[in-house]
C-alpha positions as CSV (number, residue, x, y, z in Angstrom):
1,M,-36.2,48.7,-15.8
2,Y,-39.5,47.0,-16.5
3,P,-40.1,47.2,-20.1
4,T,-43.6,49.6,-18.9
5,P,-42.9,50.4,-15.7
6,Y,-46.0,52.2,-14.9
7,V,-48.0,48.9,-14.5
8,A,-49.5,46.9,-11.8
9,S,-51.2,43.6,-11.7
10,L,-53.6,41.4,-9.5
11,R,-53.5,37.8,-11.3
12,V,-54.7,34.8,-10.4
13,F,-53.1,31.2,-10.9
14,E,-55.3,28.3,-11.2
15,P,-53.9,24.6,-10.5
16,L,-53.3,22.9,-13.8
17,E,-56.4,20.4,-13.6
18,A,-58.7,23.0,-13.9
19,F,-57.8,23.8,-17.4
20,D,-59.2,21.4,-20.8
21,P,-56.9,18.4,-21.7
22,V,-55.3,20.6,-24.1
23,D,-54.0,23.4,-22.3
24,R,-53.1,21.3,-19.6
25,L,-51.0,18.8,-22.1
26,R,-49.4,22.2,-23.4
27,W,-48.7,24.0,-20.6
28,Q,-47.2,20.8,-18.5
29,S,-44.6,20.1,-20.9
30,L,-43.6,24.2,-20.7
31,P,-40.5,25.1,-18.1
32,A,-41.2,27.8,-15.9
33,Q,-39.7,31.3,-16.5
34,D,-38.7,33.7,-14.2
35,N,-38.8,36.4,-16.8
36,S,-42.7,35.7,-17.9
37,R,-43.9,38.9,-16.1
38,E,-41.2,40.7,-18.5
39,E,-41.8,39.3,-21.1
40,E,-45.9,39.8,-21.1
41,Q,-45.1,43.5,-20.8
42,R,-42.7,43.5,-23.4
43,L,-44.5,42.3,-26.1
44,A,-47.6,44.7,-24.7
45,L,-45.3,47.4,-25.3
46,E,-44.3,46.2,-28.8
47,R,-48.2,45.9,-29.6
48,M,-48.7,49.2,-28.5
49,I,-45.7,50.3,-31.3
50,F,-46.9,47.7,-34.2
51,P,-50.6,47.2,-33.4
52,Q,-51.7,44.1,-34.2
53,P,-55.0,41.5,-33.6
54,P,-54.6,40.1,-29.9
55,N,-55.8,36.8,-31.0
56,A,-52.7,36.3,-34.0
57,R,-50.3,35.1,-31.9
58,P,-50.2,32.2,-29.5
59,D,-50.8,33.5,-26.1
60,G,-48.2,33.3,-23.3
61,V,-48.9,31.7,-19.2
62,H,-47.2,32.9,-15.9
63,I,-46.0,29.6,-14.5
64,L,-45.8,29.1,-10.5
65,D,-44.6,25.4,-9.7
66,L,-45.3,25.1,-5.7
67,D,-44.8,21.9,-3.6
68,G,-45.0,19.8,-6.6
69,A,-48.0,21.0,-8.1
70,R,-48.0,23.6,-10.8
71,Y,-50.3,26.9,-11.4
72,I,-50.9,28.6,-14.3
73,S,-52.2,32.3,-14.6
74,P,-53.0,33.1,-18.7
75,W,-52.0,36.1,-20.4
76,S,-55.9,36.3,-21.9
77,T,-54.2,38.6,-24.0
78,A,-57.0,39.0,-26.3
79,T,-59.7,39.6,-23.5
80,R,-57.7,41.6,-21.9
81,C,-57.6,43.9,-25.1
82,W,-60.7,44.0,-25.9
83,A,-61.8,44.8,-22.1
84,A,-59.6,47.4,-22.1
85,L,-60.9,49.1,-25.3
86,E,-64.4,48.9,-23.9
87,S,-63.7,50.5,-20.6
88,F,-61.7,53.4,-22.6
89,K,-64.2,54.0,-24.8
90,G,-67.3,54.0,-22.1
91,Q,-65.0,57.2,-20.6
92,F,-66.0,59.6,-23.8
93,P,-69.2,60.2,-25.9
94,P,-68.6,58.0,-29.8
95,P,-67.8,61.1,-31.2
96,L,-64.8,61.9,-29.2
97,S,-63.4,58.1,-28.5
98,H,-62.0,58.0,-32.3
99,F,-59.9,61.1,-31.5
100,F,-57.9,58.7,-29.1
101,V,-58.1,55.2,-30.9
102,S,-58.9,55.9,-34.4
103,P,-61.0,53.3,-36.6
104,A,-58.3,51.6,-38.3
105,L,-56.3,50.6,-34.6
106,E,-60.1,49.7,-33.2
107,E,-60.8,47.4,-36.4
108,V,-56.8,45.7,-35.1
109,I,-57.6,45.4,-32.2
110,T,-61.1,43.8,-32.3
111,S,-60.2,41.2,-35.3
112,G,-61.5,37.8,-34.6
113,M,-63.6,38.6,-31.5
114,D,-66.7,36.7,-32.9
115,F,-64.6,34.2,-33.0
116,I,-63.4,33.2,-29.8
117,D,-65.0,31.9,-26.8
118,E,-65.5,34.4,-23.9
119,R,-63.1,33.6,-21.7
120,V,-62.6,36.2,-18.1
121,P,-59.0,37.2,-17.5
122,H,-56.6,35.9,-15.2
123,I,-55.1,39.6,-14.9
124,L,-56.4,42.6,-13.9
125,S,-54.2,45.4,-14.4
126,E,-54.1,48.9,-13.0
127,T,-51.4,52.1,-14.4
128,W,-49.4,54.2,-11.8
129,I,-51.9,52.9,-9.3
130,I,-53.0,50.4,-7.2
131,P,-56.4,50.2,-6.0
132,P,-56.9,49.7,-2.2
133,R,-59.2,46.8,-2.7
134,W,-56.3,45.2,-3.9
135,F,-54.4,45.6,-0.9
136,S,-57.2,44.3,1.0
137,I,-57.1,40.4,-0.4
138,F,-53.5,40.6,1.7
139,T,-51.8,40.5,5.2
140,P,-48.3,42.2,5.6
141,N,-46.9,38.7,6.3
142,E,-47.9,37.5,2.8
143,R,-45.7,40.3,1.3
144,E,-41.9,39.4,-0.4
145,I,-40.1,42.3,-1.3
146,G,-36.4,42.7,-2.6
147,S,-34.6,43.7,-5.7
148,D,-33.4,41.5,-9.0
149,Q,-32.2,42.9,-12.5
150,H,-35.3,45.2,-12.9
151,G,-34.8,46.9,-9.7
152,P,-36.9,46.7,-6.4
153,F,-40.0,44.4,-6.2
154,S,-42.9,44.0,-4.1
155,R,-45.2,40.8,-4.3
156,A,-48.0,39.4,-2.2
157,R,-49.6,36.3,-2.6
158,T,-52.5,34.0,-1.0
159,T,-54.7,31.5,-0.9
160,I,-58.0,32.3,-3.3
161,A,-60.3,31.2,-0.7
162,Q,-58.2,33.6,1.8
163,A,-58.8,36.1,-0.7
164,K,-62.6,35.5,-0.9
165,A,-62.6,36.0,2.9
166,R,-60.8,38.9,3.0
167,T,-63.2,40.4,0.4
168,K,-66.4,39.8,1.2
169,K,-65.5,41.2,4.9
170,A,-64.0,44.3,3.2
171,H,-67.4,43.9,1.2
172,E,-69.2,44.3,4.3
173,T,-67.4,46.7,5.5
174,V,-67.7,49.0,3.5
175,E,-71.3,48.9,2.6
176,G,-72.4,48.8,6.2
177,A,-70.2,52.4,6.8
178,F,-71.3,53.8,3.5
179,G,-74.2,52.0,2.0
180,V,-74.5,51.2,-1.7
181,G,-71.8,53.3,-4.0
182,P,-69.0,53.0,-6.4
183,V,-66.5,51.6,-3.6
184,E,-68.8,49.3,-2.6
185,E,-69.6,48.0,-6.0
186,E,-66.0,47.6,-7.2
187,I,-65.5,45.7,-4.3
188,E,-68.4,43.3,-5.1
189,N,-66.9,43.3,-8.6
190,L,-64.2,42.0,-7.5
191,L,-65.2,39.1,-5.4
192,E,-67.9,38.1,-8.1
193,W,-64.0,37.8,-10.2
194,L,-62.2,35.6,-7.7
195,E,-65.7,33.7,-7.5
196,I,-65.1,32.1,-11.2
197,F,-61.9,30.3,-10.5
198,H,-60.8,27.3,-9.2
199,P,-61.3,27.3,-5.2
200,E,-57.7,25.3,-4.9
201,S,-56.0,29.0,-7.1
202,L,-53.6,31.4,-5.8
203,V,-53.9,34.7,-5.8
204,E,-51.0,37.4,-6.2
205,L,-50.2,41.0,-6.1
206,D,-47.5,42.4,-8.0
207,Y,-46.5,45.5,-7.8
208,G,-44.4,45.5,-11.2
209,G,-42.2,48.6,-12.3
210,L,-44.6,50.5,-9.5
211,A,-42.1,49.1,-7.1
212,G,-39.7,51.2,-8.1
213,Y,-40.9,54.2,-8.3
214,L,-42.4,54.0,-4.5
215,S,-39.2,52.9,-3.3
216,A,-37.5,56.2,-4.7
217,A,-40.6,57.7,-3.3
218,L,-40.2,56.5,0.3
219,T,-36.1,57.1,0.2
220,A,-36.5,60.9,-1.1
221,D,-38.9,61.2,1.9
222,G,-36.2,59.8,4.3
223,Q,-37.7,56.4,4.7
224,E,-36.3,53.1,4.1
225,G,-37.9,52.1,0.6
226,L,-40.1,49.3,0.1
227,V,-39.1,48.4,4.1
228,A,-41.5,51.4,4.8
229,D,-44.2,50.3,3.0
230,T,-47.1,50.0,4.8
231,S,-50.2,50.1,2.1
232,I,-51.5,46.3,3.4
233,E,-51.3,47.7,6.7
234,D,-53.1,50.9,6.4
235,V,-56.1,49.4,4.0
236,L,-56.6,46.9,7.3
237,L,-56.4,49.5,9.7
238,S,-58.9,51.6,8.1
239,L,-60.9,48.8,7.5
240,D,-60.9,48.2,10.9
241,G,-61.7,51.3,11.7
242,L,-64.9,51.6,9.6
243,A,-65.7,48.1,11.5
244,Q,-65.4,49.9,14.6
245,G,-67.0,53.5,13.8
246,D,-63.9,54.9,14.4
247,G,-63.5,57.6,11.7
248,Q,-59.9,58.6,12.9
249,I,-58.7,55.4,12.1
250,A,-60.3,55.1,9.1
251,G,-59.5,58.5,8.3
252,G,-56.4,57.8,9.2
253,G,-55.0,54.6,7.2
254,Y,-56.7,56.1,4.3
255,E,-54.7,59.4,4.3
256,R,-51.3,57.7,4.6
257,L,-51.9,55.4,1.7
258,V,-53.2,58.1,-0.1
259,R,-50.0,60.4,0.6
260,R,-47.7,57.3,-0.3
261,W,-49.5,56.7,-3.8
262,R,-49.8,60.4,-4.6
263,A,-46.3,60.7,-4.5
264,V,-45.9,57.5,-7.1
265,Q,-48.1,58.9,-9.3
266,A,-46.5,62.3,-9.4
267,F,-43.9,60.3,-11.4
268,E,-46.5,60.1,-14.5
269,T,-45.9,63.2,-15.0
270,S,-42.3,63.9,-15.3
271,I,-40.9,61.1,-17.8
């Protein structure tokens, strides 16, 4: 089982030449490790138990070696910790946030913020759910499912050029159907994030430990585990329905997606 079995990630892998010379030299010499995803989650769990400043340890990277080229996705631990803290605090009035994150813990997390460059994280993470907009980046043939020592896995990977084109189309479709609003804004933010990276980058959706829960939920429903997962197809069908102005098609795809992932979220209250 994954160290944090409830986390899914959307990662951008940039080609090695996109980074500064010092990082290029360091990362070129590193061996690609199949367990980097698990190691990232293990260290994240360790930091939850024994808090320390995010910039107090050397950061890790995910490495892809494809067709003779090396692609890098830095963990950007400090940036992601600080962004997560600000996002969490923004959900509550200032007095209430201290009930969940003590001033002492906040001081640990924010230590060093003033002394590090502003960096955009290469990795977005969600717990117990995968946002529909993430699925819109991919097509079914880009998905890979299987099983390893941690259990079932499901990943999808595409070029950033394809990811941007598909996200732009999804944004235009949603804006045309519903106008400006929260859903449209989330897709626009995703597109702006993708626009930041090198044009030869790769984008990967990794279900992480959610693949195991989804497989269990689908199997319990009498389906063939991850083979029966049509989340990408459902989102694309829903977008196609919106583009055609067909509410029945759009609603059908979305309802199947919500029903499937509601079964995964139900595990949150059972562990």
